[in-house]
PAKENU-560803 format. One record per atom (N, C-alpha, C, CB): residue number from 1; x, y, z. Coordinates in pm, 1 decimal. Glycine has a CB too. Example, Ala and Ser with C-alpha at 12.3 -4.5 7.8 and 13.67 -1.06 7.14 Angstrom:
<vextis>
num,c1,c2,c3
1,1319.0,-569.0,780.0;
1,1230.0,-450.0,780.0;
1,1320.0,-330.0,780.0;
1,1130.8,-447.3,904.6;
2,1285.0,-225.0,708.0;
2,1367.0,-106.0,714.0;
2,1290.0,3.0,787.0;
2,1408.4,-59.8,572.5;
</vextis>
This chain:
<vextis>
num,c1,c2,c3
1,-1139.5,1241.2,2137.4;
1,-1040.5,1154.0,2081.5;
1,-1019.8,1186.6,1934.0;
1,-1081.1,1008.6,2100.2;
2,-1128.1,1206.3,1859.7;
2,-1112.5,1236.4,1717.1;
2,-1042.5,1370.0,1697.5;
2,-1249.0,1237.5,1646.8;
3,-1075.1,1468.1,1780.8;
3,-1011.0,1599.0,1768.3;
3,-860.6,1588.0,1791.5;
3,-1072.7,1699.0,1867.3;
4,-819.6,1507.5,1887.7;
4,-676.4,1489.4,1912.8;
4,-609.1,1429.6,1790.1;
4,-653.3,1399.1,2036.1;
5,-667.1,1324.7,1734.9;
5,-605.9,1256.8,1620.4;
5,-606.3,1343.9,1494.7;
5,-678.6,1126.1,1592.5;
6,-711.8,1422.8,1476.6;
6,-724.5,1499.8,1353.2;
6,-655.7,1635.9,1357.4;
6,-868.7,1519.0,1321.6;
7,-643.6,1694.8,1475.9;
7,-597.4,1833.2,1482.7;
7,-462.0,1852.6,1550.8;
7,-698.4,1914.2,1553.8;
8,-395.7,1746.0,1589.7;
8,-264.1,1759.5,1650.3;
8,-164.5,1802.2,1543.2;
8,-219.6,1626.8,1717.6;
9,-86.0,1907.5,1569.8;
9,15.6,1948.2,1471.9;
9,111.7,1834.1,1441.8;
9,93.7,2070.0,1522.8;
10,160.8,1830.1,1319.1;
10,247.2,1721.6,1274.4;
10,368.3,1699.3,1361.4;
10,291.5,1747.2,1136.6;
11,428.9,1808.3,1409.2;
11,548.9,1792.0,1491.4;
11,518.8,1732.3,1628.3;
11,617.7,1925.3,1508.6;
12,391.8,1732.1,1670.2;
12,353.0,1676.3,1800.2;
12,299.2,1534.1,1791.5;
12,249.7,1764.1,1864.1;
13,291.1,1480.4,1670.0;
13,243.3,1342.4,1656.3;
13,348.2,1247.0,1709.9;
13,210.1,1308.9,1508.7;
14,305.7,1136.2,1768.3;
14,403.4,1040.8,1820.7;
14,491.2,986.0,1708.7;
14,332.4,925.8,1893.3;
15,617.4,977.1,1736.7;
15,709.9,919.7,1638.5;
15,707.0,768.2,1654.0;
15,855.7,975.7,1657.0;
16,725.6,701.2,1545.9;
16,728.6,555.5,1553.8;
16,706.7,493.4,1418.2;
16,624.2,504.8,1651.2;
17,728.7,366.3,1412.8;
17,718.1,294.4,1286.4;
17,575.5,281.4,1237.1;
17,778.2,158.7,1300.2;
18,477.4,282.1,1327.4;
18,337.9,263.3,1286.1;
18,292.4,374.6,1191.6;
18,246.1,258.4,1409.1;
19,338.8,497.6,1215.0;
19,297.9,608.2,1129.3;
19,370.2,607.9,995.2;
19,322.1,739.2,1199.6;
20,470.3,523.0,980.0;
20,544.4,513.4,854.7;
20,481.7,412.3,758.3;
20,688.8,475.3,882.8;
21,382.0,337.0,803.6;
21,315.0,239.8,716.8;
21,240.0,315.5,608.1;
21,217.6,148.2,798.3;
22,253.3,267.9,486.6;
22,193.0,332.7,370.3;
22,41.5,345.0,388.0;
22,225.6,254.1,241.8;
23,-9.0,464.4,381.6;
23,-152.3,498.1,391.5;
23,-214.6,464.4,526.8;
23,-228.5,426.2,283.5;
24,-136.0,454.4,631.7;
24,-193.3,427.2,764.6;
24,-287.2,540.0,806.7;
24,-81.0,409.5,869.8;
25,-261.3,661.9,758.1;
25,-349.0,773.7,793.7;
25,-490.5,752.4,741.1;
25,-292.4,904.9,739.5;
26,-504.0,686.4,627.2;
26,-638.4,658.1,573.2;
26,-711.1,558.2,663.6;
26,-629.2,602.4,427.3;
27,-637.3,460.7,712.8;
27,-695.7,361.7,804.7;
27,-739.5,430.6,933.5;
27,-593.8,247.9,836.1;
28,-656.7,522.1,982.8;
28,-690.7,595.5,1104.8;
28,-816.1,679.6,1082.8;
28,-573.1,685.2,1149.1;
29,-824.0,749.3,969.0;
29,-944.6,827.8,937.4;
29,-1066.3,736.6,931.6;
29,-927.9,903.5,803.0;
30,-1053.5,622.8,863.9;
30,-1164.1,528.5,851.5;
30,-1214.4,485.3,989.1;
30,-1121.0,406.0,769.9;
31,-1123.6,445.6,1075.9;
31,-1161.0,394.9,1208.5;
31,-1223.0,505.0,1294.6;
31,-1038.1,335.6,1279.7;
32,-1164.4,625.3,1290.6;
32,-1218.7,737.3,1369.1;
32,-1364.0,762.4,1331.0;
32,-1134.6,865.9,1347.3;
33,-1390.9,771.6,1201.5;
33,-1526.1,806.3,1158.3;
33,-1622.0,688.0,1165.9;
33,-1522.8,859.7,1017.1;
34,-1572.1,566.0,1160.3;
34,-1656.4,449.3,1186.5;
34,-1712.5,459.2,1328.6;
34,-1575.8,316.4,1167.7;
35,-1623.5,478.5,1425.7;
35,-1668.5,485.1,1565.3;
35,-1750.0,611.1,1592.7;
35,-1548.5,479.9,1659.7;
36,-1714.2,722.2,1531.0;
36,-1789.6,845.6,1552.1;
36,-1934.1,828.5,1505.8;
36,-1723.2,963.0,1477.8;
37,-1952.5,776.3,1385.7;
37,-2088.0,754.7,1333.0;
37,-2163.0,652.7,1417.5;
37,-2082.5,707.7,1186.2;
38,-2097.5,541.8,1451.0;
38,-2161.5,438.7,1532.8;
38,-2206.8,495.6,1666.5;
38,-2065.8,321.1,1555.4;
39,-2118.8,571.2,1732.9;
39,-2152.3,623.8,1865.6;
39,-2264.1,727.5,1860.9;
39,-2029.1,685.0,1929.5;
40,-2265.8,811.6,1756.4;
40,-2378.3,905.3,1742.4;
40,-2509.1,828.8,1726.1;
40,-2356.3,999.9,1621.8;
41,-2510.6,730.9,1637.9;
41,-2632.6,652.3,1617.4;
41,-2671.5,576.7,1743.5;
41,-2614.0,554.2,1501.8;
42,-2572.2,519.1,1810.7;
42,-2599.1,445.8,1933.8;
42,-2659.5,538.7,2038.3;
42,-2470.4,381.0,1987.7;
43,-2603.5,657.7,2051.8;
43,-2652.8,752.9,2150.6;
43,-2796.8,794.7,2120.2;
43,-2562.1,876.1,2155.3;
44,-2825.3,825.6,1995.2;
44,-2960.1,869.8,1959.8;
44,-3060.3,755.3,1960.5;
44,-2958.9,935.5,1823.5;
45,-3014.5,632.4,1936.9;
45,-3107.2,520.8,1928.8;
45,-3106.8,429.3,2048.5;
45,-3078.1,442.3,1809.7;
46,-3036.8,468.3,2154.2;
46,-3019.9,380.1,2269.7;
46,-3152.6,338.7,2332.5;
46,-2934.2,447.8,2373.5;
47,-3241.5,434.3,2349.3;
47,-3367.7,404.4,2417.7;
47,-3482.2,379.0,2321.2;
47,-3404.4,517.8,2509.9;
48,-3454.8,385.6,2192.5;
48,-3561.6,368.8,2093.5;
48,-3542.3,239.8,2016.4;
48,-3565.8,487.9,1996.8;
49,-3651.7,192.8,1964.9;
49,-3646.1,72.7,1881.4;
49,-3575.4,101.2,1749.6;
49,-3787.2,19.3,1854.9;
50,-3598.1,220.5,1694.0;
50,-3530.5,260.4,1570.3;
50,-3518.8,412.2,1567.3;
50,-3607.1,208.2,1444.6;
51,-3428.0,459.8,1484.6;
51,-3408.1,604.2,1467.3;
51,-3477.6,644.5,1338.5;
51,-3254.8,642.6,1464.0;
52,-3564.7,746.8,1341.6;
52,-3629.5,791.2,1218.1;
52,-3526.0,827.8,1110.6;
52,-3720.9,911.6,1246.6;
53,-3558.7,799.6,985.9;
53,-3467.2,824.7,874.9;
53,-3421.3,970.5,870.7;
53,-3533.7,787.7,743.2;
54,-3512.1,1062.1,900.6;
54,-3477.3,1204.8,901.7;
54,-3364.5,1231.5,1002.3;
54,-3602.0,1291.1,936.2;
55,-3374.0,1173.9,1120.1;
55,-3270.3,1191.6,1221.8;
55,-3139.1,1125.9,1179.9;
55,-3317.0,1134.0,1355.5;
56,-3149.3,1009.6,1115.9;
56,-3028.9,943.9,1066.5;
56,-2957.1,1031.3,964.0;
56,-3063.8,808.1,1005.0;
57,-3033.6,1094.5,877.2;
57,-2974.2,1182.1,775.3;
57,-2908.9,1304.7,838.6;
57,-3080.9,1226.1,674.1;
58,-2972.7,1360.8,940.4;
58,-2914.4,1476.4,1009.8;
58,-2781.5,1436.8,1074.0;
58,-3012.4,1531.4,1117.5;
59,-2777.7,1320.8,1138.3;
59,-2654.1,1272.5,1199.6;
59,-2547.2,1252.4,1092.7;
59,-2679.0,1140.8,1276.7;
60,-2583.6,1186.6,983.8;
60,-2489.0,1160.2,875.2;
60,-2433.7,1291.1,819.2;
60,-2556.6,1078.7,763.1;
61,-2520.9,1387.9,793.1;
61,-2475.9,1516.7,738.4;
61,-2389.0,1593.3,838.3;
61,-2596.6,1602.3,698.4;
62,-2422.6,1585.5,966.5;
62,-2341.7,1653.4,1067.7;
62,-2200.7,1594.6,1072.5;
62,-2408.6,1642.7,1206.1;
63,-2190.7,1463.7,1062.8;
63,-2058.4,1401.2,1066.2;
63,-1982.8,1429.0,936.3;
63,-2070.9,1249.1,1089.3;
64,-2051.7,1437.6,822.2;
64,-1985.8,1476.4,696.7;
64,-1930.0,1617.8,707.2;
64,-2084.2,1466.7,578.1;
65,-2007.7,1708.8,764.1;
65,-1959.4,1846.8,782.2;
65,-1835.7,1846.9,871.6;
65,-2070.7,1937.2,843.6;
66,-1838.0,1769.3,978.6;
66,-1722.0,1758.9,1067.4;
66,-1600.3,1705.8,991.1;
66,-1754.0,1667.2,1187.7;
67,-1620.9,1604.1,907.3;
67,-1511.4,1547.7,827.9;
67,-1453.6,1651.9,732.4;
67,-1559.9,1425.0,749.0;
68,-1542.1,1724.5,663.9;
68,-1496.2,1827.2,570.0;
68,-1421.9,1939.0,643.0;
68,-1615.3,1885.4,491.8;
69,-1476.9,1983.4,755.0;
69,-1410.0,2088.7,832.6;
69,-1275.5,2041.8,886.4;
69,-1499.0,2134.1,948.5;
70,-1267.1,1915.4,925.2;
70,-1138.9,1865.3,976.5;
70,-1031.2,1871.1,868.2;
70,-1154.2,1720.7,1028.4;
71,-1068.5,1841.3,744.6;
71,-971.0,1849.6,635.1;
71,-933.5,1994.8,605.7;
71,-1027.2,1783.0,508.0;
72,-1030.8,2084.2,607.6;
72,-1001.4,2226.5,582.9;
72,-914.7,2285.2,694.1;
72,-1132.3,2307.1,570.4;
73,-942.8,2247.2,817.2;
73,-861.7,2295.3,930.1;
73,-718.6,2244.5,916.5;
73,-922.6,2249.6,1065.7;
74,-702.2,2120.0,874.8;
74,-567.7,2067.3,856.0;
74,-492.5,2143.3,746.6;
74,-574.0,1918.8,821.7;
75,-563.5,2181.9,640.8;
75,-499.1,2254.3,530.9;
75,-456.7,2394.0,574.2;
75,-593.3,2263.4,410.6;
76,-544.5,2465.8,640.1;
76,-521.3,2608.5,662.5;
76,-464.7,2645.9,799.0;
76,-647.3,2680.4,643.3;
77,-479.8,2561.4,900.1;
77,-445.2,2606.0,1034.9;
77,-345.8,2518.6,1111.3;
77,-567.9,2615.8,1113.7;
78,-315.2,2400.4,1065.2;
78,-230.0,2310.5,1142.8;
78,-98.0,2289.8,1069.0;
78,-300.9,2174.4,1167.9;
79,10.3,2317.1,1138.7;
79,141.5,2302.5,1076.9;
79,177.1,2155.5,1059.2;
79,248.4,2373.0,1160.7;
80,249.2,2129.6,953.6;
80,296.1,1995.4,918.6;
80,184.0,1893.9,901.7;
80,390.9,1946.6,1023.4;
81,65.4,1940.7,869.9;
81,-47.8,1852.9,837.8;
81,-107.4,1903.6,708.0;
81,-155.9,1850.1,953.7;
82,-165.5,1815.2,631.6;
82,-233.5,1858.7,510.9;
82,-361.8,1781.4,493.6;
82,-143.9,1841.7,388.5;
83,-462.9,1850.8,447.7;
83,-590.6,1786.3,420.4;
83,-582.9,1712.9,288.0;
83,-705.4,1889.0,419.0;
84,-671.9,1619.3,270.1;
84,-667.8,1538.0,149.1;
84,-808.7,1491.2,113.8;
84,-573.0,1416.9,167.2;
85,-837.1,1489.8,-15.8;
85,-963.6,1433.2,-61.3;
85,-970.7,1285.3,-25.9;
85,-980.6,1453.1,-212.9;
86,-856.1,1217.5,-30.5;
86,-854.0,1075.0,2.3;
86,-884.7,1051.8,150.6;
86,-717.6,1014.3,-33.4;
87,-839.7,1143.5,236.4;
87,-876.9,1134.9,378.2;
87,-1027.6,1152.5,394.1;
87,-801.2,1241.6,461.6;
88,-1083.5,1248.0,319.8;
88,-1227.4,1273.8,325.4;
88,-1305.6,1151.2,277.6;
88,-1263.6,1397.2,239.8;
89,-1257.6,1087.0,172.0;
89,-1322.4,964.9,122.5;
89,-1312.6,854.1,227.5;
89,-1257.9,918.6,-11.2;
90,-1196.3,841.9,292.3;
90,-1180.2,742.3,399.8;
90,-1277.0,772.7,514.2;
90,-1033.3,740.7,452.3;
91,-1298.5,902.1,543.3;
91,-1394.5,941.7,647.0;
91,-1535.3,893.3,610.5;
91,-1393.7,1095.9,666.0;
92,-1575.5,917.8,486.8;
92,-1710.5,879.2,443.5;
92,-1726.1,727.0,442.7;
92,-1740.5,936.2,303.2;
93,-1622.9,656.2,398.4;
93,-1629.2,510.0,401.9;
93,-1638.2,459.3,545.6;
93,-1506.4,449.4,332.0;
94,-1565.5,522.3,636.0;
94,-1573.6,485.8,777.2;
94,-1713.1,511.9,833.5;
94,-1469.4,563.1,857.9;
95,-1772.2,625.3,795.1;
95,-1907.8,656.5,840.2;
95,-2006.7,551.0,790.3;
95,-1950.0,796.8,791.6;
96,-1991.5,511.9,664.8;
96,-2079.2,409.9,607.1;
96,-2063.4,277.9,681.9;
96,-2048.7,390.5,457.0;
97,-1939.8,241.7,712.2;
97,-1916.0,119.6,790.7;
97,-1976.2,132.6,930.4;
97,-1764.6,90.2,800.7;
98,-1971.9,252.5,987.9;
98,-2033.0,275.5,1118.5;
98,-2183.3,255.8,1115.6;
98,-2001.0,414.7,1167.0;
99,-2246.6,298.2,1008.0;
99,-2390.9,277.9,991.5;
99,-2421.0,128.7,981.2;
99,-2443.5,352.8,865.9;
100,-2341.6,57.7,901.5;
100,-2362.4,-86.9,887.5;
100,-2339.2,-159.0,1019.7;
100,-2269.4,-144.2,779.8;
101,-2235.7,-119.9,1091.6;
101,-2208.3,-180.5,1221.8;
101,-2323.0,-154.8,1318.6;
101,-2077.0,-126.4,1279.9;
102,-2374.0,-32.0,1320.8;
102,-2486.5,0.4,1408.6;
102,-2609.6,-82.4,1370.8;
102,-2519.1,151.3,1401.4;
103,-2634.5,-94.7,1240.5;
103,-2750.2,-171.9,1194.6;
103,-2739.7,-317.6,1239.9;
103,-2762.2,-164.8,1041.1;
104,-2621.4,-375.8,1224.9;
104,-2601.8,-513.9,1271.2;
104,-2615.8,-524.2,1422.4;
104,-2464.0,-565.8,1228.2;
105,-2559.0,-428.7,1493.5;
105,-2567.4,-427.0,1639.5;
105,-2712.7,-416.8,1685.0;
105,-2485.5,-310.2,1696.9;
106,-2787.1,-326.1,1622.7;
106,-2925.6,-303.3,1662.7;
106,-3011.5,-426.4,1634.2;
106,-2982.8,-180.8,1590.1;
107,-2987.0,-492.7,1520.9;
107,-3064.3,-612.7,1489.1;
107,-3040.1,-723.9,1589.6;
107,-3030.3,-661.5,1349.6;
108,-2919.0,-732.2,1641.8;
108,-2885.7,-839.2,1736.3;
108,-2930.5,-807.3,1878.4;
108,-2736.4,-864.9,1734.9;
109,-2952.2,-680.6,1910.6;
109,-2983.0,-645.2,2048.7;
109,-3128.1,-606.8,2072.0;
109,-2895.9,-533.0,2091.4;
110,-3201.2,-571.5,1967.6;
110,-3340.7,-529.6,1986.4;
110,-3428.3,-651.7,2004.7;
110,-3390.4,-445.1,1866.6;
111,-3506.3,-648.3,2108.8;
111,-3599.8,-758.0,2134.2;
111,-3740.3,-712.7,2097.3;
111,-3593.7,-803.8,2283.2;
112,-3817.3,-800.6,2037.6;
112,-3955.1,-761.5,2003.6;
112,-4037.0,-735.6,2130.7;
112,-4023.2,-871.5,1917.6;
113,-4128.6,-646.6,2119.2;
113,-4214.1,-610.4,2233.9;
113,-4332.5,-701.3,2243.1;
113,-4261.4,-466.2,2223.8;
</vextis>
């Protein structure tokens, strides 16, 4: 899903009023990376009480690399799309929100042994 949203050429994006909203692309980046980070953490921590900090950092860095590469790919390889530092910042903010969401989710669902 994230690859479709991030790598679709500009001329193939759906036309409509929603994409004309000022800075809606930043909101889309934020939401994509919120769910991406949350789902990675959820997947790695599903059967465990907690995820070791080292593993959390590896996940975070992997998603940052994906965010950076997505912006570079948009700049150099996708027509009618452009990468942006502001998109990258929205990605990182979304990832941070994903971590917070996962933390809240885990606190509410983990039962003491």
